[in-house]
C-alpha positions as CSV (number, residue, x, y, z in Angstrom):
1,M,0.0,0.0,0.0
2,R,1.3,3.4,-0.8
3,A,1.9,5.8,2.1
4,D,-0.5,8.4,0.7
5,A,-3.3,5.9,0.4
6,A,-3.1,5.0,4.1
7,K,-4.1,8.5,5.1
8,Y,-7.4,8.1,3.3
9,M,-8.3,4.8,5.1
10,A,-10.7,5.1,8.1
11,L,-9.5,4.2,11.6
12,K,-12.1,1.7,12.9
13,Q,-12.7,-0.4,16.0
14,R,-12.3,-4.2,15.9
15,L,-13.9,-6.1,18.7
16,L,-12.7,-9.4,20.0
17,Y,-14.8,-11.3,22.5
18,L,-12.5,-13.8,24.2
19,S,-13.6,-16.1,27.0
20,G,-11.1,-17.5,29.5
21,Q,-11.2,-20.3,32.0
22,S,-11.0,-17.8,34.8
23,T,-10.9,-14.0,35.3
24,D,-7.1,-14.1,35.1
25,P,-6.0,-12.7,31.7
26,R,-3.3,-15.3,31.6
27,S,-5.8,-18.2,31.9
28,P,-6.4,-20.4,28.8
29,A,-8.9,-19.0,26.3
30,I,-11.8,-21.3,25.5
31,S,-13.8,-19.4,22.9
32,Q,-13.7,-16.3,20.7
33,A,-15.8,-14.1,18.4
34,L,-14.2,-11.5,16.2
35,H,-16.4,-8.6,15.1
36,E,-14.9,-6.7,12.2
37,P,-15.9,-3.1,11.3
38,V,-17.1,-4.1,7.9
39,R,-20.8,-3.7,6.8
40,G,-22.3,-7.1,6.2
41,S,-19.6,-9.1,7.9
42,I,-20.8,-12.2,9.7
43,V,-19.4,-13.6,13.0
44,E,-19.4,-17.4,12.7
45,I,-17.5,-20.5,13.8
46,D,-15.2,-21.7,11.0
47,P,-15.4,-25.6,11.2
48,T,-12.1,-25.8,9.2
49,K,-10.1,-23.7,11.7
50,T,-8.2,-25.5,14.4
51,G,-7.6,-23.6,17.6
52,L,-8.2,-19.9,18.5
53,D,-6.3,-16.8,17.4
54,Y,-4.9,-16.4,20.9
55,D,-4.2,-18.9,23.7
56,S,-5.1,-16.3,26.4
57,V,-6.3,-12.7,26.8
58,Y,-2.8,-11.8,27.9
59,E,-1.4,-13.0,24.5
60,A,-4.0,-10.8,22.7
61,I,-2.9,-7.8,24.8
62,C,0.7,-8.5,23.8
63,D,-0.5,-8.3,20.2
64,G,-2.0,-4.8,20.6
65,W,-5.5,-5.6,21.8
66,R,-6.9,-3.5,24.7
67,V,-9.3,-4.8,27.3
68,V,-12.5,-2.6,27.3
69,H,-14.6,-4.9,29.5
70,F,-13.6,-7.4,32.2
71,P,-15.7,-10.4,33.1
72,D,-18.0,-10.5,36.1
73,Q,-15.8,-11.5,39.1
74,R,-18.6,-13.3,40.8
75,G,-18.8,-16.2,38.4
76,S,-21.3,-19.1,39.0
77,L,-22.9,-19.4,42.3
78,E,-23.3,-22.9,43.6
79,G,-27.0,-23.9,43.4
80,S,-27.8,-21.0,41.1
81,E,-29.9,-21.4,38.0
82,V,-27.3,-19.3,36.1
83,E,-24.1,-21.0,35.1
84,V,-21.1,-19.3,33.6
85,F,-19.3,-20.9,30.7
86,G,-16.0,-19.1,30.7
87,Y,-15.3,-15.5,31.6
88,Q,-15.8,-13.1,28.8
89,F,-13.4,-10.3,28.1
90,V,-14.1,-7.7,25.4
91,L,-11.0,-6.3,23.7
92,E,-10.6,-3.7,21.0
93,K,-8.0,-2.8,18.4
94,M,-8.1,0.3,16.3
95,E,-6.9,-0.3,12.8
96,Q,-7.1,1.3,9.3
97,F,-9.8,-0.1,7.1
98,D,-10.5,0.8,3.5
99,D,-14.1,2.0,3.0
C-alpha cells in the first residue's frame, strides 16, 4: 500500500470477545468471536479452523488488543440457576480499514 493511500483509510474499532477459563487474563482461552468493522460481515464459527487466534487474553494484549470490558468477578454461584461458561473479556483494536 502506498503511504499516501493509508491516510485516506478510516480508523475503525475491531472487537474481540475472548472467553477464558478464569478471570485471570493469563488463563487459557476457550472461545472467541471477532467482530470486524465491515458492513455485512458475519461472525461465525469456522469448522475448518483449528484452535483460537490467541491462547489467552494476555497473549492478545501483547499483540496490541486493549481490554475494554472485564468479566463479572462473581462467576457461577453454587446452586444457582445461572451457570457461567467461561469468563468473557471484550477487547478492542483500532486499525485502518479501506471503505
